C-alpha positions in Angstrom: 0.0 0.0 0.0 2.8 2.5 0.8 4.5 1.6 -2.5 1.5 2.6 -4.5 1.0 5.8 -2.5 4.6 6.8 -2.9 4.5 5.9 -6.7 1.3 8.0 -7.1 2.7 11.0 -5.3 5.9 10.8 -7.3 4.0 10.6 -10.6 1.9 13.6 -9.5 5.0 15.6 -8.7 6.6 14.8 -12.2 3.4 15.5 -14.1 2.9 18.8 -12.3 6.3 19.8 -13.4 5.6 18.9 -17.0 2.4 20.7 -16.9 4.1 23.8 -15.5 6.7 23.6 -18.3 4.4 23.1 -21.2 1.5 25.2 -20.1 0.8 28.5 -21.8 2.6 31.5 -20.4 0.7 33.2 -17.5 3.0 36.3 -17.3 1.2 39.6 -16.8 3.6 42.0 -18.5 2.1 45.4 -19.5 1.7 46.0 -23.3 4.1 49.0 -23.7 5.1 48.3 -27.3 8.6 48.7 -28.8 10.8 51.4 -27.4 12.4 53.8 -30.1 16.1 53.9 -30.5 17.3 57.5 -30.1 21.0 57.4 -30.6 23.7 57.1 -33.2 24.3 53.6 -34.4 27.8 52.1 -34.0 29.5 52.0 -37.3 32.8 50.5 -36.2 33.8 46.9 -36.8 34.9 44.5 -34.1 35.4 41.7 -36.8 39.0 40.5 -37.0 40.3 37.9 -39.3 
């Protein structure tokens, strides 16, 4: 009996984790839109060969 109870609680723990990972996002971020870029772009190159 204790084996089945332990197995059941372990499976519930794992399945709740999967449910949390693959559930839709429930973040409540405000919809502020894209922030404009108001500076000079960097035209230099950091590429070295």
